[in-house]
Residue frames as a rotation matrix with the C-alpha (Angstrom) as fourth column:
UNK 1
0.560 0.034 -0.828 13.52
-0.198 -0.965 -0.174 63.59
-0.804 0.261 -0.534 123.94
UNK 2
0.666 -0.321 0.674 14.86
0.733 0.448 -0.512 63.46
-0.138 0.835 0.533 120.38
UNK 3
0.234 -0.585 -0.777 18.02
-0.069 -0.807 0.587 65.26
-0.970 -0.084 -0.229 119.40
UNK 4
0.656 -0.051 0.753 18.74
0.743 0.222 -0.632 66.23
-0.135 0.974 0.184 115.74
UNK 5
-0.462 -0.873 -0.157 21.41
0.746 -0.478 0.465 68.15
-0.481 0.098 0.871 114.00
UNK 6
-0.290 0.311 -0.905 20.65
-0.119 -0.950 -0.288 71.60
-0.950 0.024 0.313 112.66
UNK 7
-0.770 -0.096 -0.631 20.85
-0.637 0.040 0.770 70.45
-0.049 0.995 -0.092 108.96
UNK 8
-0.837 0.535 -0.118 18.51
0.503 0.836 0.219 67.58
0.216 0.124 -0.969 109.73
UNK 9
-0.299 0.786 -0.541 16.03
0.603 -0.284 -0.745 70.02
-0.739 -0.549 -0.389 111.43
UNK 10
-0.387 0.177 -0.905 16.06
-0.467 -0.884 0.027 72.51
-0.795 0.433 0.425 108.68
UNK 11
-0.822 0.086 -0.563 15.40
-0.510 0.327 0.795 69.86
0.252 0.941 -0.225 105.98
UNK 12
-0.617 0.621 -0.483 12.81
0.482 0.784 0.391 68.03
0.622 0.008 -0.783 108.07
UNK 13
-0.975 0.176 0.133 11.17
-0.217 -0.657 -0.722 70.94
-0.040 -0.733 0.679 109.91
UNK 14
-0.211 0.957 -0.199 7.69
-0.807 -0.056 0.587 70.15
0.551 0.285 0.784 108.62
UNK 15
0.148 0.262 -0.954 7.91
0.093 0.956 0.278 66.60
0.985 -0.130 0.118 110.00
UNK 16
-0.726 -0.502 -0.470 9.43
0.514 0.058 -0.856 67.72
0.456 -0.863 0.216 113.25
UNK 17
-0.835 0.465 0.294 6.83
-0.510 -0.855 -0.094 70.36
0.208 -0.228 0.951 113.65
UNK 18
0.074 0.898 -0.433 3.95
-0.601 0.387 0.699 67.93
0.796 0.208 0.569 113.09
UNK 19
-0.071 -0.140 -0.988 5.45
0.484 0.861 -0.157 65.45
0.872 -0.489 0.006 115.62
UNK 20
-0.965 -0.254 -0.068 5.78
0.195 -0.514 -0.835 68.21
0.177 -0.819 0.546 118.27
UNK 21
-0.625 0.757 0.191 2.18
-0.763 -0.644 0.057 69.33
0.167 -0.110 0.980 117.69
UNK 22
0.288 0.835 -0.469 0.36
-0.660 0.528 0.535 65.95
0.694 0.155 0.703 117.32
UNK 23
0.335 -0.214 -0.917 2.47
0.405 0.912 -0.065 63.74
0.851 -0.350 0.393 119.59
UNK 24
0.973 0.016 0.231 3.71
-0.185 -0.546 0.817 66.34
0.139 -0.838 -0.528 122.14
UNK 25
0.478 -0.869 -0.126 7.42
0.861 0.492 -0.129 65.29
0.175 -0.047 0.984 121.34
UNK 26
0.810 -0.438 -0.390 10.24
-0.246 -0.857 0.453 67.59
-0.533 -0.271 -0.802 122.36
UNK 27
0.723 -0.567 0.395 13.05
0.671 0.438 -0.598 67.96
0.166 0.697 0.697 119.93
UNK 28
0.492 -0.704 -0.511 16.55
0.042 -0.568 0.822 69.33
-0.869 -0.426 -0.250 120.87
UNK 29
0.933 -0.285 0.219 18.43
0.205 -0.076 -0.976 70.89
0.295 0.955 -0.013 117.90
UNK 30
0.491 -0.836 -0.244 22.20
0.314 -0.091 0.945 70.76
-0.813 -0.540 0.218 118.11
UNK 31
0.954 -0.289 0.075 24.78
-0.071 -0.464 -0.883 72.74
0.290 0.837 -0.464 115.99
UNK 32
0.109 -0.993 -0.040 28.50
-0.499 -0.020 -0.866 71.99
0.859 0.115 -0.498 115.94
UNK 33
-0.374 -0.284 -0.883 27.97
0.328 0.850 -0.413 69.29
0.867 -0.444 -0.225 118.53
UNK 34
-0.987 0.050 -0.154 26.22
0.129 -0.331 -0.935 71.55
-0.098 -0.942 0.320 121.17
UNK 35
-0.159 0.987 -0.038 22.50
0.987 0.160 0.022 71.69
0.028 -0.034 -0.999 122.04
UNK 36
-0.939 -0.314 0.141 21.40
0.338 -0.920 0.199 75.10
0.067 0.234 0.970 120.91
UNK 37
-0.539 0.841 0.057 17.49
-0.832 -0.541 0.120 75.16
0.132 0.017 0.991 120.68
UNK 38
-0.870 0.377 0.318 14.39
0.268 0.902 -0.337 73.04
-0.414 -0.208 -0.886 121.10
UNK 39
-0.560 0.825 -0.079 11.06
-0.472 -0.239 0.849 72.57
0.681 0.512 0.523 119.54
UNK 40
-0.947 0.297 -0.120 8.54
0.240 0.411 -0.879 72.03
-0.212 -0.862 -0.461 122.35
UNK 41
-0.171 0.970 0.175 4.73
0.854 0.057 0.517 72.00
0.492 0.238 -0.838 122.46
UNK 42
-0.304 0.105 0.947 3.26
-0.130 -0.989 0.068 75.38
0.944 -0.102 0.314 123.32
UNK 43
0.799 0.590 -0.111 1.70
0.015 0.165 0.986 73.92
0.601 -0.790 0.123 126.53
UNK 44
0.326 -0.773 -0.544 5.25
0.928 0.372 0.026 73.26
0.182 -0.513 0.839 127.73
UNK 45
-0.541 -0.501 0.675 6.20
0.516 -0.832 -0.203 76.93
0.664 0.239 0.709 127.04
UNK 46
0.152 0.702 0.695 3.07
-0.288 -0.641 0.711 78.25
0.945 -0.309 0.105 128.79
UNK 47
0.845 0.194 -0.499 3.73
0.349 0.507 0.788 76.11
0.406 -0.840 0.360 131.83
UNK 48
-0.142 -0.965 -0.223 7.20
0.964 -0.084 -0.251 77.32
0.224 -0.250 0.942 132.05
UNK 49
-0.495 0.030 0.868 5.97
0.134 -0.985 0.111 80.84
0.858 0.171 0.484 131.84
UNK 50
0.632 0.752 0.184 3.49
-0.138 -0.124 0.983 80.35
0.762 -0.647 0.025 134.63
UNK 51
0.583 -0.521 -0.624 6.24
0.799 0.504 0.326 78.83
0.145 -0.689 0.710 136.81
UNK 52
-0.440 -0.823 0.359 8.56
0.768 -0.552 -0.324 81.76
0.464 0.133 0.876 136.06
UNK 53
-0.151 0.494 0.857 5.82
-0.122 -0.869 0.479 84.24
0.981 -0.032 0.192 136.91
UNK 54
0.863 0.458 -0.215 5.10
0.129 0.211 0.969 82.49
0.489 -0.864 0.123 140.31
UNK 55
0.138 -0.911 -0.389 8.88
0.986 0.162 -0.029 82.59
0.089 -0.379 0.921 141.02
UNK 56
-0.563 -0.319 0.763 9.01
0.418 -0.906 -0.070 86.28
0.713 0.280 0.643 140.21
UNK 57
0.356 0.756 0.549 6.00
-0.251 -0.489 0.835 87.10
0.900 -0.436 0.016 142.42
UNK 58
0.807 -0.078 -0.585 7.54
0.545 0.478 0.689 85.08
0.226 -0.875 0.428 145.29
UNK 59
-0.210 -0.977 -0.035 10.84
0.947 -0.194 -0.256 86.99
0.243 -0.086 0.966 144.90
UNK 60
-0.401 0.186 0.897 9.01
0.094 -0.966 0.243 90.28
0.911 0.182 0.369 144.83
UNK 61
0.702 0.711 0.034 6.98
-0.042 -0.007 0.999 89.47
0.711 -0.703 0.025 147.93
UNK 62
0.449 -0.648 -0.615 10.21
0.889 0.396 0.232 88.38
0.093 -0.651 0.753 149.80
UNK 63
-0.591 -0.643 0.487 11.95
0.617 -0.749 -0.239 91.69
0.519 0.160 0.840 148.75
UNK 64
-0.018 0.686 0.727 8.93
-0.127 -0.723 0.679 93.63
0.992 -0.080 0.101 150.09
UNK 65
0.855 0.333 -0.396 8.75
0.283 0.341 0.897 91.76
0.434 -0.879 0.197 153.31
UNK 66
0.180 -0.888 -0.422 12.54
0.981 0.195 0.008 92.36
0.075 -0.416 0.906 153.86
UNK 67
-0.597 -0.418 0.685 12.38
0.521 -0.851 -0.064 96.13
0.610 0.319 0.726 153.08
UNK 68
-0.183 0.494 -0.850 11.26
0.863 -0.333 -0.380 98.81
-0.471 -0.803 -0.366 155.61
UNK 69
-0.713 -0.262 -0.651 11.83
-0.020 -0.919 0.393 101.60
-0.701 0.293 0.650 153.19
UNK 70
0.213 0.775 0.595 8.84
0.832 0.176 -0.526 102.66
-0.512 0.607 -0.608 151.04
UNK 71
-0.872 -0.461 -0.165 9.27
0.248 -0.706 0.664 104.97
-0.422 0.538 0.730 148.05
UNK 72
-0.042 0.943 -0.331 6.40
-0.100 -0.334 -0.937 107.04
-0.994 -0.006 0.108 146.89
UNK 73
0.312 0.240 0.919 5.07
0.767 0.507 -0.393 106.30
-0.560 0.828 -0.026 143.44
UNK 74
0.998 0.036 0.048 5.72
0.057 -0.809 -0.585 109.80
0.018 0.587 -0.810 142.19
UNK 75
0.375 -0.926 -0.040 9.37
-0.706 -0.313 0.636 109.49
-0.601 -0.210 -0.771 143.15
UNK 76
-0.119 -0.399 0.909 9.69
0.330 0.848 0.415 106.20
-0.937 0.349 0.031 141.36
UNK 77
0.706 0.379 0.598 8.20
0.678 -0.120 -0.725 107.79
-0.203 0.918 -0.342 138.14
UNK 78
0.892 -0.404 -0.202 10.55
-0.432 -0.895 -0.116 110.71
-0.134 0.191 -0.972 138.46
UNK 79
0.109 -0.914 0.390 13.59
-0.522 0.281 0.805 108.42
-0.846 -0.291 -0.447 138.95
UNK 80
-0.193 -0.167 0.967 12.70
0.540 0.804 0.247 106.50
-0.819 0.570 -0.065 135.98
UNK 81
-0.902 -0.249 -0.352 11.96
-0.079 -0.707 0.702 109.50
-0.424 0.661 0.619 133.79
UNK 82
-0.549 0.780 0.301 8.29
0.822 0.439 0.362 108.70
0.150 0.446 -0.882 133.38
């Protein structure tokens, strides 16, 4: 994974963007000596989103399994002001 300073990223964004798209490279951008952002292929972002979604579903299923209390949908809507 390549790391570049913010000023380098700004001036060379087109080149970095092309490298990310065509070669699948990941580029970390640092500012003031700290890693602040990254350019990554969209496939990486989508894979991360799918993983987060699976983790969210697993947490929700666990919470439902641990709870004996059921709240009617009408009550939920009222509580949320819907």
